[in-house]
C-alpha positions, 0 to 999 in steps of 0.5 A: 723518431730519429733512427738508431736512438735508444731510450733508457729502460724504465726503473723497476720501482716506478713500474711497480708503483704504476701497477699498484696505483692502477685500477685493480683487476676485477675477478670473474664471477664463479660459475654456478652449474645448474646440475651440481651433482650426478649426470648433466643433461646433454643433447640426445642423438638417438639416430646415432646410437647402435642398439642390439636389435632391430625390426629385421632381426625379428622378421628374418629369424627362424622359429628356433632363432627367434626363441633363442633371441628372446631367451637371451634378452629375457623377454620369455622364459623356458629352455627352447621352442618346446619344453616340458613343465618341471612341476610335480605331477605336470609333464605337459609341453609348453611354448616360451610365450605360453602365459606371457604378459604380452605375447600370446600363443595359439593355433589356427588362422588367427594365430600370429607368429612369434616373429611378427609379435616381436616386431610389433612389440619392438615398435610399441616399446619405442613409442611408435604411433599405433596407426603407423604400426598398423600401416607398416605391419598390416596387422589388425589394429585390435591386436596392436592396441592389446599389445600396447595396453599390456605393455603399459600395464607391465610398465605401471607395475614395474614403476610402482615397485621401483618407486618404493626404493627411491630416496632423495638427498642423503645424510652427509655434507652434500646437499642435493638439488630437487625440483617439484612441479605439477601439470594438468593433462586434460579436463572432462565435463561431468554428466548432468546427473553427477553430484557437484557444486553450482557451475562446477562441471569440469574434473581435471587430470593433474599429476605432481612430480619430484626429481633430483637433478642429475639422476633421471631415475629418481623421478616420482609421480603422484596423481593429485586430487584437484577441485572441480572448476567452472567450464571456462576455467583455464586449469585446476590451479596449483597443487593443494596442501593436502596433496603436497604436505604428506609427501614432503614430510615423508620423502624430503624431511632431514635429507639435505635437500634444496627444493626448487619450485615455481611461485606456488604458495603450497611449496612454502610449507616448512619441512625440517632439514630442507631448504627452499627457493622458488622462481616466479615464471611470470612477466612483469611491468618495467617500473622505474622510480615508482612509475611504469616505463612506456615506449611509444606510448605502450607499457614495457614488459620484462620477460619471465625468469626461469633460472636464478642464483641463490645463496643458502646459509647452512646450519654449520655456517657454510654458504651454499650457492645454487641455481633455482628453476624447474627446467628438468621436470618441465622437460619431462612434462613435455615428454609426457604430453607427447607420450599421451597425445596419440591415445584417447582416454578419459580423466581418471581412467585406468588406461590414462593412469597406465599411460602416464606410468609408461611415460615415466618408465620410458623417461627412466630408461631414455638413455638405454636400450629400451628393448633390453630394459623391457626384457629385464622388466619382464624378468623382474615381474616374473620374479614377483 
């Protein structure tokens, strides 16, 4: 190019013609969030959260300070270290931990100070393994197991009361996403003298759960009644119609709910006022033109799908876009398996049932101070 040469500017009309005849720009697809309402799940960092109490607060406290601390946190009731009963005809002096659901009062060599009981309960509330609590505190394992057992029983009672107040979806124009799934926790062999069908000797601990996305406190669990299976069976199978149908019609009917499940046929039961989609969690063979695709002489497999976009046409004509899958409730199943892993209990036992409910209570309050929530739980149970 010769230096100093000036080219004429292009005319506007020609430039517009080029733009019009060019390839039109493609619009980016609209993002459909997995959690459309409520609080989205995020990575929790409990090691960076500052809680109100710690173990050293209980150990270093005097008799007066530990009582004031527990009264402030609603763990015990009373007006001080020793208070007079205000019932008519009863003028006895009582301790704050007298008649408590978890704490115990006593005298003599076997008595445990309230400071040490509070420290053990603090570790139990935060789901520390019982063997680790025994190693760190040096307390008798029976006392630790008893405190953990009573804490699980209190959580179970509180969960059963709070579940009655849970409702899914709503009555307005907003449609909420709800996930449903089931899990089998363990199986036990029946004794030889038990009544059973031929070669069916295994009974299973199976639970079903329903949760609304964006609101972890809507998790509802119910114990299922699966059929007995053979000894080599991998599990009890999917949820059955007698277990799912009554729950679906009672809690999801006419609630503006989009139900997301896996490929189990039971969830396809028609419920009035409810939409349903499912994602099959199963890998498939890659097929092209009706023939299986092979690579190096081997069949090519496609990975399973866990989330998929769906479009639902509402009765009013609107189109609702959402993502199907059961990611939220699958995370709870992982939390539940870790919660019961360190406790030995048989299928159908009261202790296993209470432990499952305790895991549900801990999941409800996972983003909160568990010690303070335990005090509120004791206060609610005392009121009942």
